[in-house]
C-alpha positions in Angstrom: 0.5 68.8 207.9 -1.1 69.8 211.4 -5.1 69.4 212.4 -6.8 73.4 212.8 -8.3 74.1 216.4 -11.8 74.0 216.0 -12.6 74.3 219.5 -15.6 76.6 220.3 -13.4 79.4 221.9 -12.3 80.1 218.3 -15.8 79.6 216.6 -17.1 82.1 218.8 -14.8 84.6 218.9 -16.7 86.8 216.9 -19.8 87.1 219.8 -17.7 88.1 222.4 -18.5 91.9 224.0 -21.8 91.5 222.1 -25.2 91.5 224.2 -25.2 87.6 222.9 -22.0 87.3 225.1 -24.4 89.1 227.8 -27.1 86.3 227.4 -23.9 83.3 227.4 -23.3 84.6 230.5 -26.0 84.3 232.0 -27.1 81.3 230.8 -23.4 79.7 232.2 -24.7 81.3 235.6 -28.0 80.4 235.6 -27.7 77.6 238.0 -26.8 80.9 240.7 -29.6 83.2 239.1 -32.4 80.4 240.1 -30.5 80.2 243.6 -31.1 83.7 244.1 -34.6 83.6 242.6 -35.5 80.8 245.1 -34.3 82.8 248.2 -35.6 85.6 246.8 -39.5 83.3 247.5 -38.1 82.3 251.2 -37.7 86.2 251.6 -40.7 87.3 250.4 -42.6 84.3 251.8 -41.6 86.2 255.2 -42.5 89.1 254.2 -45.5 88.5 252.2 -47.4 91.8 252.3 -44.2 94.4 251.6 -42.2 92.0 249.5 -45.2 90.1 247.7 -45.3 92.3 244.8 -41.6 92.1 244.4 -41.1 88.8 244.7 -43.6 88.1 242.1 -41.9 91.2 239.7 -38.9 88.9 240.5 -39.9 85.6 240.0 -41.2 87.4 236.3 -38.2 88.8 235.9 -36.5 85.1 237.0 -39.1 83.7 234.2 -38.4 85.8 231.4 -34.4 85.2 232.3 -34.8 82.1 232.2 -37.1 81.8 229.3 -34.3 84.5 227.9 -31.9 81.6 229.0 -33.6 78.9 227.9 -33.7 80.9 224.0 -30.1 81.6 224.9 -29.3 77.7 225.4 -31.4 77.1 222.5 -29.0 79.6 220.6 -26.6 78.1 222.3 -27.2 74.5 220.8 -27.9 75.8 217.8 -24.9 77.7 217.8 -22.9 74.3 219.3 -25.0 72.1 216.8 -23.8 74.9 214.4 -20.6 74.7 215.7 -20.5 70.6 215.9 -21.3 70.7 211.9 -18.4 73.1 211.3 -16.5 71.1 213.7 -17.7 68.1 211.3 -16.8 70.0 208.2 -13.5 70.8 209.5 -12.8 67.2 210.4 -13.8 66.4 207.0 -12.1 69.2 205.9 -9.4 67.9 208.1 -10.0 64.6 206.9 -9.7 65.8 203.6 -7.1 67.8 203.8 -5.3 64.5 205.7 -6.6 62.6 202.3 -5.0 65.1 200.4 -1.9 65.2 202.7 -1.7 62.0 202.6 -2.2 61.3 199.1 0.4 64.8 198.2 3.0 63.0 200.7 2.1 59.8 198.6 2.7 61.8 195.6 6.1 63.0 197.4 6.7 59.4 198.4 6.1 58.7 194.5 8.0 61.8 193.2 10.8 60.8 195.5 10.8 57.5 194.5 10.7 58.6 190.8 13.3 61.4 191.9 15.7 58.4 193.3 15.0 57.0 190.4 16.0 59.7 188.0 18.7 60.4 190.6 19.8 56.5 190.0 19.6 56.8 185.9 21.5 60.5 186.7 24.0 58.5 188.4 23.8 55.7 185.6 24.4 58.4 183.4 27.0 60.0 185.7 28.8 57.1 185.7 28.4 56.7 181.6 29.1 60.5 181.0 32.7 60.0 183.7 33.5 57.0 181.6 33.0 59.1 178.3 34.9 61.8 179.9 37.6 59.7 181.4 38.2 58.5 177.6 38.4 61.2 176.0 40.5 62.7 178.5 43.1 59.9 177.4 42.6 60.8 174.4 43.4 64.5 174.9 46.9 62.5 176.2 47.7 59.5 175.0 46.4 59.4 171.5 48.6 58.0 168.7 50.6 60.5 167.0 49.1 62.2 163.6 45.4 60.1 165.2 42.2 62.7 165.7 40.9 63.0 169.3 37.5 61.3 169.7 34.2 62.2 171.4 32.6 59.9 173.4 29.1 58.7 173.6 28.5 55.7 175.8 31.5 54.6 175.3 31.2 54.9 171.2 33.9 57.1 169.4 33.4 59.7 166.9 36.8 61.2 165.5 36.8 65.4 166.5 37.5 67.7 163.8 40.7 68.2 161.5 43.3 69.8 164.0 42.2 68.3 167.6 45.3 66.2 168.4 46.3 64.7 171.6 49.3 66.0 173.8 51.6 63.3 172.9 50.9 63.9 169.0 51.8 67.6 169.6 54.7 66.7 171.9 56.0 64.7 168.9 55.9 66.9 166.5 57.3 69.7 168.9 60.1 67.0 169.3 60.6 66.5 165.9 60.5 70.3 165.1 63.1 70.5 167.8 65.4 67.5 165.9 64.6 69.6 162.8 65.9 72.7 163.9 68.7 70.9 165.2 69.6 69.0 162.1 68.9 72.5 160.3 71.1 74.3 162.8 73.9 71.1 162.3 73.2 71.6 158.4 74.0 75.3 158.9 76.8 75.2 160.5 77.9 72.2 158.5 77.3 75.0 155.6 79.3 77.5 157.4 82.3 75.2 158.0 82.2 73.9 154.2 82.1 77.6 153.1 85.4 78.5 155.2 86.4 75.0 153.9 85.5 76.5 150.3 87.3 79.8 151.6 90.5 78.0 152.7 90.6 75.8 149.8 90.2 78.6 147.9 92.8 80.9 149.7 95.0 77.5 149.5 94.9 77.4 145.8 95.3 81.1 146.0 98.6 80.3 147.9 99.5 77.4 145.6 98.5 79.1 141.8 101.0 82.3 144.1 103.7 78.9 144.9 103.2 77.9 141.3 103.7 81.2 140.2 106.5 81.5 142.8 108.2 78.2 141.9 107.6 78.6 138.0 109.6 82.3 138.8 111.7 79.7 140.5 112.0 77.2 137.6 112.7 80.2 135.6 115.1 81.9 137.7 117.0 78.4 138.2 116.5 77.6 134.3 117.7 81.5 134.2 120.8 80.3 136.4 121.1 77.1 134.7 121.9 79.2 131.3 123.7 81.8 133.1 125.3 78.4 134.9 125.8 76.9 132.1 126.9 80.5 130.1 129.4 80.9 132.7 130.7 77.1 132.4 131.0 77.8 128.9 132.6 81.4 129.5 135.2 79.1 132.2 135.3 76.3 129.8 136.3 79.0 126.7 138.2 80.4 129.9 140.0 77.2 130.4 140.4 76.8 126.8 141.9 80.2 126.6 144.3 79.7 130.1 145.3 76.3 128.6 145.9 78.1 125.2 147.7 80.9 127.7 149.6 78.5 129.6 150.7 76.6 125.9 151.2 80.0 125.1 153.4 80.7 128.6 154.4 77.3 128.5 155.9 78.2 124.7 157.6 81.3 126.2 158.6 79.6 129.3 160.2 77.4 126.6 161.2 79.6 124.3 162.6 82.1 127.4 163.9 79.2 128.9 165.9 79.0 125.8 167.0 82.1 126.1 168.3 81.7 128.9 170.0 78.5 128.1 170.9 79.5 124.8 171.0 83.0 123.9 173.9 83.6 121.8 177.3 85.0 124.1 177.1 88.5 124.5 173.1 89.0 123.8 171.7 90.3 126.9 168.9 88.1 128.3 165.0 90.4 126.6 163.0 92.0 129.4 159.8 89.6 128.1 162.2 86.7 128.9 162.8 88.1 132.1 166.3 89.7 131.5 167.3 92.4 133.1 168.4 94.0 129.3 171.6 95.1 131.1 173.8 92.2 132.9 171.6 89.1 132.2 173.0 86.7 129.9 172.3 83.3 128.9 174.0 80.4 130.2 175.4 79.1 126.8 177.3 83.3 127.4 179.0 82.8 130.9 179.6 79.1 129.6 181.5 80.4 126.7 183.0 83.0 128.5 184.0 80.3 131.0 185.8 78.2 128.6 187.4 81.4 127.5 189.0 81.6 131.0 189.9 78.5 131.5 191.1 78.0 127.9 193.8 79.8 128.8 195.5 78.0 131.3 196.5 80.2 133.5 193.1 81.7 134.5 193.5 85.2 133.7 191.0 87.1 132.0 191.0 90.6 131.1 187.8 91.1 129.8 185.6 92.8 132.7 182.7 90.8 133.6 179.6 93.1 134.8 177.3 91.4 137.2 174.8 92.4 140.4 175.1 88.6 141.5 177.9 87.9 143.9 180.9 86.5 142.8 181.7 83.2 144.8 185.3 81.8 144.0 186.1 78.6 146.3 189.2 78.6 148.4 192.1 76.1 148.4 192.6 76.9 152.2 191.6 79.7 154.4 194.4 82.4 154.2 196.4 79.8 152.0 196.6 81.6 148.8 200.2 83.4 148.1 200.3 85.7 145.8 202.7 85.6 142.7 204.1 88.4 140.7 202.0 89.5 138.2 198.8 87.7 139.4 195.5 88.2 141.1 192.5 89.2 141.2 191.8 93.8 140.3 188.7 94.1 141.5 187.0 97.5 140.1 183.5 98.1 142.0 181.5 100.1 139.5 180.9 103.4 140.7 177.2 102.7 138.3 175.6 102.6 140.7 176.9 104.1 143.4 175.5 101.6 145.8 
């Protein structure tokens, strides 16, 4: 710190514009006052009669002034001495202050050394704290799943309270939850599919049951149809039997009717049941007998009437070669019934 200014001016500043100040002014100009006094003596010597008293008075005054100046000088010396004492004391104070300042500077230097050492300690502590923080940050980021994160003090770990896990842990849990959720969704979808499949199977069972019922009904229908077919076959068989019997009857009738047409007695009409018309249909035997009767006369003359609806065909010996003979010929009489 700078030393204070201990100059005289500063020390006597309180005496400015006082009587003492005037004395100091005279003292500072005493040489001029004495010179004036000496000159006045010379003037007085030139005019001794008139100015001797004045010169004496002036000298007296000069002596007084000189005495006062001496007193002032003495006072000034005393003041200067006191000022020197003050200055010495001030110097001592300044020296002491310098000592104090030096001590303070030494203290400050020591404090700076201490602060520097403290800063070094803090720096080292900060390094350790930074390393601990880095370890803790690493734990928060990458600590294994289901392992609690840790605090670190000078590199020594201590587990945190329950529930304090790393981001890696929660990522794994989130991924596991996502997988579980996806698995649940898959399972739910599978349940939906299985339910739908069960419904389809149930519907298929219903369809199959209905189909079985329909098949059973069809089987019943088929069985009934078989029974009907069997009955129909039986009926057909019976019909065949009946038809066979009828055929047999018909055959027998045909035989009988054939016999009627073949051997029915002469002049006996073929029965309507045998296919005769009940008017002019006679058997072959009938006509044979009639022909035999004609042939048997020897002359081909017969007088029995022949009534027939069929054409009567006679062979000619030659076209237009027949020569009528007296008493011989064909007397063709058309029956008037029917009129056609």
